PDB file of N, CA, C and O in Angstrom:
ATOM      1  N   MET A   1     -57.540  -5.306   8.785  1.00  0.00           N
ATOM      2  CA  MET A   1     -58.581  -4.313   8.706  1.00  0.00           C
ATOM      3  C   MET A   1     -58.001  -3.008   8.246  1.00  0.00           C
ATOM      4  O   MET A   1     -56.996  -2.561   8.800  1.00  0.00           O
ATOM      5  N   ASN A   2     -58.590  -2.374   7.258  1.00  0.00           N
ATOM      6  CA  ASN A   2     -58.078  -1.092   6.833  1.00  0.00           C
ATOM      7  C   ASN A   2     -58.817   0.060   7.484  1.00  0.00           C
ATOM      8  O   ASN A   2     -59.725  -0.169   8.282  1.00  0.00           O
ATOM      9  N   GLY A   3     -58.449   1.299   7.163  1.00  0.00           N
ATOM     10  CA  GLY A   3     -58.994   2.461   7.843  1.00  0.00           C
ATOM     11  C   GLY A   3     -60.493   2.605   7.646  1.00  0.00           C
ATOM     12  O   GLY A   3     -61.198   3.059   8.547  1.00  0.00           O
ATOM     13  N   LYS A   4     -60.994   2.215   6.451  1.00  0.00           N
ATOM     14  CA  LYS A   4     -62.412   2.366   6.199  1.00  0.00           C
ATOM     15  C   LYS A   4     -63.269   1.419   7.114  1.00  0.00           C
ATOM     16  O   LYS A   4     -64.338   1.778   7.607  1.00  0.00           O
ATOM     17  N   ASP A   5     -62.708   0.175   7.300  1.00  0.00           N
ATOM     18  CA  ASP A   5     -63.413  -0.804   8.177  1.00  0.00           C
ATOM     19  C   ASP A   5     -63.436  -0.313   9.613  1.00  0.00           C
ATOM     20  O   ASP A   5     -64.444  -0.468  10.302  1.00  0.00           O
ATOM     21  N   ALA A   6     -62.365   0.267  10.066  1.00  0.00           N
ATOM     22  CA  ALA A   6     -62.307   0.805  11.393  1.00  0.00           C
ATOM     23  C   ALA A   6     -63.312   1.961  11.600  1.00  0.00           C
ATOM     24  O   ALA A   6     -63.917   2.074  12.666  1.00  0.00           O
ATOM     25  N   TYR A   7     -63.482   2.807  10.586  1.00  0.00           N
ATOM     26  CA  TYR A   7     -64.453   3.874  10.647  1.00  0.00           C
ATOM     27  C   TYR A   7     -65.851   3.304  10.711  1.00  0.00           C
ATOM     28  O   TYR A   7     -66.678   3.814  11.467  1.00  0.00           O
ATOM     29  N   LYS A   8     -66.141   2.296   9.969  1.00  0.00           N
ATOM     30  CA  LYS A   8     -67.495   1.684   9.958  1.00  0.00           C
ATOM     31  C   LYS A   8     -67.778   1.099  11.368  1.00  0.00           C
ATOM     32  O   LYS A   8     -68.896   1.221  11.869  1.00  0.00           O
ATOM     33  N   LEU A   9     -66.814   0.494  11.977  1.00  0.00           N
ATOM     34  CA  LEU A   9     -67.020  -0.049  13.304  1.00  0.00           C
ATOM     35  C   LEU A   9     -67.275   1.037  14.336  1.00  0.00           C
ATOM     36  O   LEU A   9     -68.084   0.858  15.247  1.00  0.00           O
ATOM     37  N   ALA A  10     -66.604   2.136  14.199  1.00  0.00           N
ATOM     38  CA  ALA A  10     -66.734   3.229  15.193  1.00  0.00           C
ATOM     39  C   ALA A  10     -68.009   4.009  15.012  1.00  0.00           C
ATOM     40  O   ALA A  10     -68.384   4.754  15.917  1.00  0.00           O
ATOM     41  N   THR A  11     -68.696   3.884  13.901  1.00  0.00           N
ATOM     42  CA  THR A  11     -69.916   4.688  13.692  1.00  0.00           C
ATOM     43  C   THR A  11     -71.157   3.796  13.520  1.00  0.00           C
ATOM     44  O   THR A  11     -71.990   4.051  12.650  1.00  0.00           O
ATOM     45  N   THR A  12     -71.273   2.761  14.343  1.00  0.00           N
ATOM     46  CA  THR A  12     -72.467   1.938  14.265  1.00  0.00           C
ATOM     47  C   THR A  12     -73.630   2.628  14.898  1.00  0.00           C
ATOM     48  O   THR A  12     -73.462   3.562  15.683  1.00  0.00           O
ATOM     49  N   GLU A  13     -74.806   2.176  14.565  1.00  0.00           N
ATOM     50  CA  GLU A  13     -76.046   2.816  15.078  1.00  0.00           C
ATOM     51  C   GLU A  13     -76.097   2.713  16.591  1.00  0.00           C
ATOM     52  O   GLU A  13     -76.605   3.627  17.240  1.00  0.00           O
ATOM     53  N   GLU A  14     -75.586   1.625  17.183  1.00  0.00           N
ATOM     54  CA  GLU A  14     -75.662   1.495  18.616  1.00  0.00           C
ATOM     55  C   GLU A  14     -74.859   2.590  19.324  1.00  0.00           C
ATOM     56  O   GLU A  14     -75.227   2.958  20.439  1.00  0.00           O
ATOM     57  N   GLU A  15     -73.811   3.118  18.757  1.00  0.00           N
ATOM     58  CA  GLU A  15     -72.962   4.090  19.424  1.00  0.00           C
ATOM     59  C   GLU A  15     -73.428   5.514  19.236  1.00  0.00           C
ATOM     60  O   GLU A  15     -73.018   6.403  19.982  1.00  0.00           O
ATOM     61  N   LYS A  16     -74.288   5.749  18.240  1.00  0.00           N
ATOM     62  CA  LYS A  16     -74.762   7.088  17.973  1.00  0.00           C
ATOM     63  C   LYS A  16     -75.785   7.526  19.062  1.00  0.00           C
ATOM     64  O   LYS A  16     -76.691   6.764  19.399  1.00  0.00           O
ATOM     65  N   PRO A  17     -75.635   8.724  19.592  1.00  0.00           N
ATOM     66  CA  PRO A  17     -76.608   9.157  20.617  1.00  0.00           C
ATOM     67  C   PRO A  17     -77.988   9.354  20.012  1.00  0.00           C
ATOM     68  O   PRO A  17     -78.114   9.694  18.836  1.00  0.00           O
ATOM     69  N   LYS A  18     -78.993   9.146  20.793  1.00  0.00           N
ATOM     70  CA  LYS A  18     -80.358   9.355  20.368  1.00  0.00           C
ATOM     71  C   LYS A  18     -80.630  10.842  20.261  1.00  0.00           C
ATOM     72  O   LYS A  18     -80.371  11.559  21.228  1.00  0.00           O
ATOM     73  N   LEU A  19     -81.131  11.347  19.157  1.00  0.00           N
ATOM     74  CA  LEU A  19     -81.341  12.766  18.938  1.00  0.00           C
ATOM     75  C   LEU A  19     -82.819  13.038  19.272  1.00  0.00           C
ATOM     76  O   LEU A  19     -83.701  12.269  18.887  1.00  0.00           O
ATOM     77  N   ILE A  20     -83.071  14.127  19.983  1.00  0.00           N
ATOM     78  CA  ILE A  20     -84.388  14.539  20.334  1.00  0.00           C
ATOM     79  C   ILE A  20     -84.593  15.981  19.919  1.00  0.00           C
ATOM     80  O   ILE A  20     -83.642  16.760  19.984  1.00  0.00           O
ATOM     81  N   PRO A  21     -85.840  16.398  19.477  1.00  0.00           N
ATOM     82  CA  PRO A  21     -86.080  17.790  19.114  1.00  0.00           C
ATOM     83  C   PRO A  21     -85.842  18.656  20.380  1.00  0.00           C
ATOM     84  O   PRO A  21     -86.388  18.401  21.454  1.00  0.00           O
ATOM     85  N   THR A  22     -85.005  19.681  20.188  1.00  0.00           N
ATOM     86  CA  THR A  22     -84.609  20.503  21.341  1.00  0.00           C
ATOM     87  C   THR A  22     -84.863  21.978  20.994  1.00  0.00           C
ATOM     88  O   THR A  22     -84.552  22.405  19.882  1.00  0.00           O
ATOM     89  N   LYS A  23     -85.407  22.741  21.901  1.00  0.00           N
ATOM     90  CA  LYS A  23     -85.619  24.186  21.698  1.00  0.00           C
ATOM     91  C   LYS A  23     -84.250  24.888  21.873  1.00  0.00           C
ATOM     92  O   LYS A  23     -83.508  24.622  22.818  1.00  0.00           O
ATOM     93  N   ILE A  24     -83.961  25.769  20.948  1.00  0.00           N
ATOM     94  CA  ILE A  24     -82.736  26.548  21.034  1.00  0.00           C
ATOM     95  C   ILE A  24     -82.967  27.999  20.747  1.00  0.00           C
ATOM     96  O   ILE A  24     -84.019  28.364  20.220  1.00  0.00           O
ATOM     97  N   TRP A  25     -82.016  28.841  21.077  1.00  0.00           N
ATOM     98  CA  TRP A  25     -81.930  30.209  20.602  1.00  0.00           C
ATOM     99  C   TRP A  25     -80.825  30.269  19.567  1.00  0.00           C
ATOM    100  O   TRP A  25     -79.707  29.814  19.811  1.00  0.00           O
ATOM    101  N   LYS A  26     -81.141  30.835  18.400  1.00  0.00           N
ATOM    102  CA  LYS A  26     -80.203  30.880  17.287  1.00  0.00           C
ATOM    103  C   LYS A  26     -79.933  32.302  16.846  1.00  0.00           C
ATOM    104  O   LYS A  26     -80.881  33.081  16.744  1.00  0.00           O
ATOM    105  N   CYS A  27     -78.718  32.681  16.584  1.00  0.00           N
ATOM    106  CA  CYS A  27     -78.384  34.021  16.198  1.00  0.00           C
ATOM    107  C   CYS A  27     -79.080  34.373  14.884  1.00  0.00           C
ATOM    108  O   CYS A  27     -79.156  33.552  13.970  1.00  0.00           O
ATOM    109  N   LYS A  28     -79.589  35.616  14.802  1.00  0.00           N
ATOM    110  CA  LYS A  28     -80.281  36.069  13.592  1.00  0.00           C
ATOM    111  C   LYS A  28     -79.283  36.524  12.492  1.00  0.00           C
ATOM    112  O   LYS A  28     -79.656  36.635  11.324  1.00  0.00           O
ATOM    113  N   ASN A  29     -78.039  36.779  12.873  1.00  0.00           N
ATOM    114  CA  ASN A  29     -77.019  37.180  11.907  1.00  0.00           C
ATOM    115  C   ASN A  29     -76.630  35.997  11.026  1.00  0.00           C
ATOM    116  O   ASN A  29     -76.110  35.010  11.546  1.00  0.00           O
ATOM    117  N   PRO A  30     -76.860  36.053   9.708  1.00  0.00           N
ATOM    118  CA  PRO A  30     -76.563  34.917   8.842  1.00  0.00           C
ATOM    119  C   PRO A  30     -75.091  34.488   8.806  1.00  0.00           C
ATOM    120  O   PRO A  30     -74.783  33.340   8.486  1.00  0.00           O
ATOM    121  N   GLU A  31     -74.182  35.418   9.137  1.00  0.00           N
ATOM    122  CA  GLU A  31     -72.772  35.089   9.112  1.00  0.00           C
ATOM    123  C   GLU A  31     -72.341  34.371  10.441  1.00  0.00           C
ATOM    124  O   GLU A  31     -71.297  33.722  10.493  1.00  0.00           O
ATOM    125  N   CYS A  32     -73.160  34.509  11.479  1.00  0.00           N
ATOM    126  CA  CYS A  32     -72.827  33.990  12.833  1.00  0.00           C
ATOM    127  C   CYS A  32     -73.533  32.611  12.956  1.00  0.00           C
ATOM    128  O   CYS A  32     -74.699  32.457  12.595  1.00  0.00           O
ATOM    129  N   LYS A  33     -72.808  31.661  13.457  1.00  0.00           N
ATOM    130  CA  LYS A  33     -73.348  30.298  13.572  1.00  0.00           C
ATOM    131  C   LYS A  33     -73.689  29.924  15.007  1.00  0.00           C
ATOM    132  O   LYS A  33     -73.897  28.751  15.317  1.00  0.00           O
ATOM    133  N   ALA A  34     -73.746  30.952  15.904  1.00  0.00           N
ATOM    134  CA  ALA A  34     -73.988  30.677  17.334  1.00  0.00           C
ATOM    135  C   ALA A  34     -75.395  30.233  17.635  1.00  0.00           C
ATOM    136  O   ALA A  34     -76.358  30.688  17.018  1.00  0.00           O
ATOM    137  N   TRP A  35     -75.502  29.313  18.619  1.00  0.00           N
ATOM    138  CA  TRP A  35     -76.826  28.895  19.123  1.00  0.00           C
ATOM    139  C   TRP A  35     -76.626  28.382  20.525  1.00  0.00           C
ATOM    140  O   TRP A  35     -75.531  27.959  20.896  1.00  0.00           O
ATOM    141  N   VAL A  36     -77.713  28.422  21.323  1.00  0.00           N
ATOM    142  CA  VAL A  36     -77.698  28.040  22.739  1.00  0.00           C
ATOM    143  C   VAL A  36     -78.948  27.215  23.019  1.00  0.00           C
ATOM    144  O   VAL A  36     -80.041  27.569  22.577  1.00  0.00           O
ATOM    145  N   ARG A  37     -78.789  26.113  23.753  1.00  0.00           N
ATOM    146  CA  ARG A  37     -79.942  25.397  24.169  1.00  0.00           C
ATOM    147  C   ARG A  37     -80.831  26.293  25.038  1.00  0.00           C
ATOM    148  O   ARG A  37     -80.306  27.086  25.819  1.00  0.00           O
ATOM    149  N   GLU A  38     -82.140  26.193  24.926  1.00  0.00           N
ATOM    150  CA  GLU A  38     -83.044  27.064  25.652  1.00  0.00           C
ATOM    151  C   GLU A  38     -82.863  26.871  27.161  1.00  0.00           C
ATOM    152  O   GLU A  38     -82.955  27.842  27.913  1.00  0.00           O
ATOM    153  N   GLU A  39     -82.616  25.679  27.604  1.00  0.00           N
ATOM    154  CA  GLU A  39     -82.450  25.418  29.068  1.00  0.00           C
ATOM    155  C   GLU A  39     -81.215  26.070  29.632  1.00  0.00           C
ATOM    156  O   GLU A  39     -81.108  26.191  30.853  1.00  0.00           O
ATOM    157  N   PHE A  40     -80.266  26.504  28.804  1.00  0.00           N
ATOM    158  CA  PHE A  40     -79.063  27.166  29.268  1.00  0.00           C
ATOM    159  C   PHE A  40     -79.072  28.654  28.952  1.00  0.00           C
ATOM    160  O   PHE A  40     -78.135  29.369  29.306  1.00  0.00           O
ATOM    161  N   ALA A  41     -80.126  29.126  28.288  1.00  0.00           N
ATOM    162  CA  ALA A  41     -80.221  30.525  27.870  1.00  0.00           C
ATOM    163  C   ALA A  41     -80.747  31.424  28.981  1.00  0.00           C
ATOM    164  O   ALA A  41     -81.389  30.953  29.920  1.00  0.00           O
ATOM    165  N   GLU A  42     -80.481  32.671  28.873  1.00  0.00           N
ATOM    166  CA  GLU A  42     -81.034  33.710  29.757  1.00  0.00           C
ATOM    167  C   GLU A  42     -82.394  34.096  29.204  1.00  0.00           C
ATOM    168  O   GLU A  42     -82.718  33.749  28.068  1.00  0.00           O
ATOM    169  N   SER A  43     -83.209  34.820  30.001  1.00  0.00           N
ATOM    170  CA  SER A  43     -84.521  35.176  29.585  1.00  0.00           C
ATOM    171  C   SER A  43     -84.542  36.046  28.322  1.00  0.00           C
ATOM    172  O   SER A  43     -85.364  35.824  27.434  1.00  0.00           O
ATOM    173  N   GLU A  44     -83.645  37.030  28.239  1.00  0.00           N
ATOM    174  CA  GLU A  44     -83.458  37.832  27.029  1.00  0.00           C
ATOM    175  C   GLU A  44     -82.054  37.539  26.441  1.00  0.00           C
ATOM    176  O   GLU A  44     -81.099  38.294  26.623  1.00  0.00           O
ATOM    177  N   GLN A  45     -81.996  36.442  25.755  1.00  0.00           N
ATOM    178  CA  GLN A  45     -80.692  35.952  25.218  1.00  0.00           C
ATOM    179  C   GLN A  45     -80.180  36.820  24.080  1.00  0.00           C
ATOM    180  O   GLN A  45     -80.888  37.089  23.111  1.00  0.00           O
ATOM    181  N   SER A  46     -78.907  37.258  24.225  1.00  0.00           N
ATOM    182  CA  SER A  46     -78.233  37.884  23.110  1.00  0.00           C
ATOM    183  C   SER A  46     -77.148  36.943  22.671  1.00  0.00           C
ATOM    184  O   SER A  46     -76.730  36.090  23.454  1.00  0.00           O
ATOM    185  N   CYS A  47     -76.678  37.061  21.460  1.00  0.00           N
ATOM    186  CA  CYS A  47     -75.661  36.148  20.884  1.00  0.00           C
ATOM    187  C   CYS A  47     -74.403  36.196  21.716  1.00  0.00           C
ATOM    188  O   CYS A  47     -73.877  37.278  21.976  1.00  0.00           O
ATOM    189  N   PRO A  48     -73.899  35.026  22.148  1.00  0.00           N
ATOM    190  CA  PRO A  48     -72.641  35.071  22.960  1.00  0.00           C
ATOM    191  C   PRO A  48     -71.391  35.397  22.157  1.00  0.00           C
ATOM    192  O   PRO A  48     -70.343  35.685  22.733  1.00  0.00           O
ATOM    193  N   ILE A  49     -71.490  35.354  20.839  1.00  0.00           N
ATOM    194  CA  ILE A  49     -70.374  35.631  19.939  1.00  0.00           C
ATOM    195  C   ILE A  49     -70.387  37.046  19.418  1.00  0.00           C
ATOM    196  O   ILE A  49     -69.449  37.809  19.650  1.00  0.00           O
ATOM    197  N   CYS A  50     -71.471  37.409  18.699  1.00  0.00           N
ATOM    198  CA  CYS A  50     -71.519  38.707  18.036  1.00  0.00           C
ATOM    199  C   CYS A  50     -72.366  39.733  18.848  1.00  0.00           C
ATOM    200  O   CYS A  50     -72.437  40.904  18.478  1.00  0.00           O
ATOM    201  N   LYS A  51     -72.992  39.290  19.932  1.00  0.00           N
ATOM    202  CA  LYS A  51     -73.840  40.153  20.788  1.00  0.00           C
ATOM    203  C   LYS A  51     -75.145  40.625  20.082  1.00  0.00           C
ATOM    204  O   LYS A  51     -75.834  41.514  20.584  1.00  0.00           O
ATOM    205  N   GLY A  52     -75.460  40.042  18.959  1.00  0.00           N
ATOM    206  CA  GLY A  52     -76.649  40.451  18.209  1.00  0.00           C
ATOM    207  C   GLY A  52     -77.888  39.743  18.749  1.00  0.00           C
ATOM    208  O   GLY A  52     -77.812  38.959  19.695  1.00  0.00           O
ATOM    209  N   PRO A  53     -79.061  40.044  18.110  1.00  0.00           N
ATOM    210  CA  PRO A  53     -80.337  39.423  18.561  1.00  0.00           C
ATOM    211  C   PRO A  53     -80.386  37.957  18.176  1.00  0.00           C
ATOM    212  O   PRO A  53     -79.731  37.514  17.232  1.00  0.00           O
ATOM    213  N   MET A  54     -81.184  37.217  18.936  1.00  0.00           N
ATOM    214  CA  MET A  54     -81.375  35.780  18.678  1.00  0.00           C
ATOM    215  C   MET A  54     -82.847  35.495  18.612  1.00  0.00           C
ATOM    216  O   MET A  54     -83.660  36.244  19.153  1.00  0.00           O
ATOM    217  N   HIS A  55     -83.203  34.389  17.935  1.00  0.00           N
ATOM    218  CA  HIS A  55     -84.614  33.957  17.878  1.00  0.00           C
ATOM    219  C   HIS A  55     -84.700  32.493  18.188  1.00  0.00           C
ATOM    220  O   HIS A  55     -83.724  31.750  18.084  1.00  0.00           O
ATOM    221  N   ARG A  56     -85.872  32.102  18.564  1.00  0.00           N
ATOM    222  CA  ARG A  56     -86.115  30.672  18.933  1.00  0.00           C
ATOM    223  C   ARG A  56     -86.162  29.812  17.731  1.00  0.00           C
ATOM    224  O   ARG A  56     -86.611  30.227  16.662  1.00  0.00           O
ATOM    225  N   SER A  57     -85.683  28.568  17.906  1.00  0.00           N
ATOM    226  CA  SER A  57     -85.701  27.600  16.818  1.00  0.00           C
ATOM    227  C   SER A  57     -85.662  26.187  17.429  1.00  0.00           C
ATOM    228  O   SER A  57     -85.665  26.035  18.650  1.00  0.00           O
ATOM    229  N   MET A  58     -85.626  25.201  16.602  1.00  0.00           N
ATOM    230  CA  MET A  58     -85.522  23.828  17.061  1.00  0.00           C
ATOM    231  C   MET A  58     -84.338  23.183  16.360  1.00  0.00           C
ATOM    232  O   MET A  58     -83.969  23.564  15.249  1.00  0.00           O
ATOM    233  N   ARG A  59     -83.738  22.181  17.044  1.00  0.00           N
ATOM    234  CA  ARG A  59     -82.634  21.437  16.492  1.00  0.00           C
ATOM    235  C   ARG A  59     -82.665  20.040  17.087  1.00  0.00           C
ATOM    236  O   ARG A  59     -82.987  19.912  18.268  1.00  0.00           O
ATOM    237  N   HIS A  60     -82.361  19.021  16.369  1.00  0.00           N
ATOM    238  CA  HIS A  60     -82.280  17.640  16.840  1.00  0.00           C
ATOM    239  C   HIS A  60     -80.901  17.435  17.451  1.00  0.00           C
ATOM    240  O   HIS A  60     -79.895  17.420  16.741  1.00  0.00           O
ATOM    241  N   LEU A  61     -80.858  17.273  18.814  1.00  0.00           N
ATOM    242  CA  LEU A  61     -79.639  17.171  19.543  1.00  0.00           C
ATOM    243  C   LEU A  61     -79.670  16.004  20.480  1.00  0.00           C
ATOM    244  O   LEU A  61     -80.741  15.515  20.839  1.00  0.00           O
ATOM    245  N   PRO A  62     -78.460  15.531  20.899  1.00  0.00           N
ATOM    246  CA  PRO A  62     -78.470  14.500  21.945  1.00  0.00           C
ATOM    247  C   PRO A  62     -78.939  15.110  23.263  1.00  0.00           C
ATOM    248  O   PRO A  62     -78.740  16.299  23.512  1.00  0.00           O
ATOM    249  N   ALA A  63     -79.555  14.296  24.094  1.00  0.00           N
ATOM    250  CA  ALA A  63     -80.073  14.739  25.383  1.00  0.00           C
ATOM    251  C   ALA A  63     -78.850  15.029  26.258  1.00  0.00           C
ATOM    252  O   ALA A  63     -77.797  14.411  26.098  1.00  0.00           O
ATOM    253  N   VAL A  64     -79.011  15.990  27.194  1.00  0.00           N
ATOM    254  CA  VAL A  64     -77.981  16.292  28.142  1.00  0.00           C
ATOM    255  C   VAL A  64     -78.540  16.076  29.514  1.00  0.00           C
ATOM    256  O   VAL A  64     -79.745  16.208  29.728  1.00  0.00           O
ATOM    257  N   GLN A  65     -77.659  15.735  30.474  1.00  0.00           N
ATOM    258  CA  GLN A  65     -78.052  15.588  31.858  1.00  0.00           C
ATOM    259  C   GLN A  65     -77.734  16.880  32.571  1.00  0.00           C
ATOM    260  O   GLN A  65     -76.562  17.233  32.706  1.00  0.00           O
ATOM    261  N   ASN A  66     -78.742  17.594  33.031  1.00  0.00           N
ATOM    262  CA  ASN A  66     -78.570  18.836  33.724  1.00  0.00           C
ATOM    263  C   ASN A  66     -78.134  18.682  35.216  1.00  0.00           C
ATOM    264  O   ASN A  66     -77.406  19.511  35.762  1.00  0.00           O
ATOM    265  N   LYS A  67     -78.597  17.630  35.811  1.00  0.00           N
ATOM    266  CA  LYS A  67     -78.398  17.483  37.227  1.00  0.00           C
ATOM    267  C   LYS A  67     -77.229  16.500  37.460  1.00  0.00           C
ATOM    268  O   LYS A  67     -77.165  15.434  36.848  1.00  0.00           O
ATOM    269  N   ILE A  68     -76.359  16.870  38.314  1.00  0.00           N
ATOM    270  CA  ILE A  68     -75.260  16.008  38.703  1.00  0.00           C
ATOM    271  C   ILE A  68     -75.626  15.435  40.056  1.00  0.00           C
ATOM    272  O   ILE A  68     -75.839  16.160  41.028  1.00  0.00           O
ATOM    273  N   LYS A  69     -75.694  14.113  40.092  1.00  0.00           N
ATOM    274  CA  LYS A  69     -76.004  13.468  41.348  1.00  0.00           C
ATOM    275  C   LYS A  69     -74.713  13.285  42.143  1.00  0.00           C
ATOM    276  O   LYS A  69     -73.786  12.578  41.748  1.00  0.00           O
ATOM    277  N   ARG A  70     -74.713  13.953  43.265  1.00  0.00           N
ATOM    278  CA  ARG A  70     -73.536  13.837  44.112  1.00  0.00           C
ATOM    279  C   ARG A  70     -73.749  12.709  45.129  1.00  0.00           C
ATOM    280  O   ARG A  70     -74.838  12.530  45.675  1.00  0.00           O
ATOM    281  N   GLN A  71     -72.674  11.963  45.358  1.00  0.00           N
ATOM    282  CA  GLN A  71     -72.789  10.917  46.294  1.00  0.00           C
ATOM    283  C   GLN A  71     -72.660  11.516  47.729  1.00  0.00           C
ATOM    284  O   GLN A  71     -71.861  12.424  47.958  1.00  0.00           O
ATOM    285  N   PRO A  72     -73.443  11.001  48.659  1.00  0.00           N
ATOM    286  CA  PRO A  72     -73.369  11.522  50.020  1.00  0.00           C
ATOM    287  C   PRO A  72     -71.962  11.331  50.611  1.00  0.00           C
ATOM    288  O   PRO A  72     -71.309  10.315  50.370  1.00  0.00           O
ATOM    289  N   LYS A  73     -71.520  12.308  51.373  1.00  0.00           N
ATOM    290  CA  LYS A  73     -70.224  12.170  51.998  1.00  0.00           C
ATOM    291  C   LYS A  73     -70.200  11.126  53.092  1.00  0.00           C
ATOM    292  O   LYS A  73     -71.105  11.036  53.921  1.00  0.00           O
ATOM    293  N   LYS A  74     -69.155  10.354  53.070  1.00  0.00           N
ATOM    294  CA  LYS A  74     -69.009   9.340  54.108  1.00  0.00           C
ATOM    295  C   LYS A  74     -68.427  10.030  55.317  1.00  0.00           C
ATOM    296  O   LYS A  74     -67.613  10.943  55.183  1.00  0.00           O
ATOM    297  N   PRO A  75     -68.842   9.596  56.516  1.00  0.00           N
ATOM    298  CA  PRO A  75     -68.176  10.155  57.701  1.00  0.00           C
ATOM    299  C   PRO A  75     -66.711   9.681  57.745  1.00  0.00           C
ATOM    300  O   PRO A  75     -66.410   8.518  57.477  1.00  0.00           O
ATOM    301  N   LYS A  76     -65.824  10.603  58.086  1.00  0.00           N
ATOM    302  CA  LYS A  76     -64.444  10.236  58.160  1.00  0.00           C
ATOM    303  C   LYS A  76     -64.164   9.441  59.341  1.00  0.00           C
ATOM    304  O   LYS A  76     -64.585   9.746  60.457  1.00  0.00           O
ATOM    305  N   SER A  77     -63.403   8.349  59.075  1.00  0.00           N
ATOM    306  CA  SER A  77     -62.997   7.516  60.213  1.00  0.00           C
ATOM    307  C   SER A  77     -61.539   7.809  60.508  1.00  0.00           C
ATOM    308  O   SER A  77     -60.864   8.494  59.740  1.00  0.00           O
ATOM    309  N   GLU A  78     -61.070   7.298  61.601  1.00  0.00           N
ATOM    310  CA  GLU A  78     -59.691   7.560  61.970  1.00  0.00           C
ATOM    311  C   GLU A  78     -58.705   6.754  61.057  1.00  0.00           C
ATOM    312  O   GLU A  78     -57.494   6.975  61.093  1.00  0.00           O
ATOM    313  N   PHE A  79     -59.261   5.817  60.242  1.00  0.00           N
ATOM    314  CA  PHE A  79     -58.420   5.003  59.397  1.00  0.00           C
ATOM    315  C   PHE A  79     -58.350   5.467  57.972  1.00  0.00           C
ATOM    316  O   PHE A  79     -57.595   4.893  57.187  1.00  0.00           O
ATOM    317  N   ASP A  80     -59.138   6.530  57.578  1.00  0.00           N
ATOM    318  CA  ASP A  80     -59.103   7.082  56.232  1.00  0.00           C
ATOM    319  C   ASP A  80     -57.899   7.958  56.104  1.00  0.00           C
ATOM    320  O   ASP A  80     -57.514   8.633  57.059  1.00  0.00           O
ATOM    321  N   PHE A  81     -57.288   7.963  54.929  1.00  0.00           N
ATOM    322  CA  PHE A  81     -56.147   8.839  54.653  1.00  0.00           C
ATOM    323  C   PHE A  81     -56.509   9.906  53.667  1.00  0.00           C
ATOM    324  O   PHE A  81     -55.669  10.735  53.317  1.00  0.00           O
TER     325      PHE A  81
END
């Protein structure tokens, strides 16, 4: 198998994440490429890179999991190390 075949195997449709329309804040400065997902933005979001103004937009992005499910702590027994 050559390098091209390995690349094809690594980029199959099954491995690509599902993209969903996502609300974002995007920097208004054309030279700045910064953007932030709306769910992680502040109420009056300014650009994290150039500190300029931002506007709302949409982008197709993979879904993120915001909540981390923590496992309940087990009671310590005298045999745990």
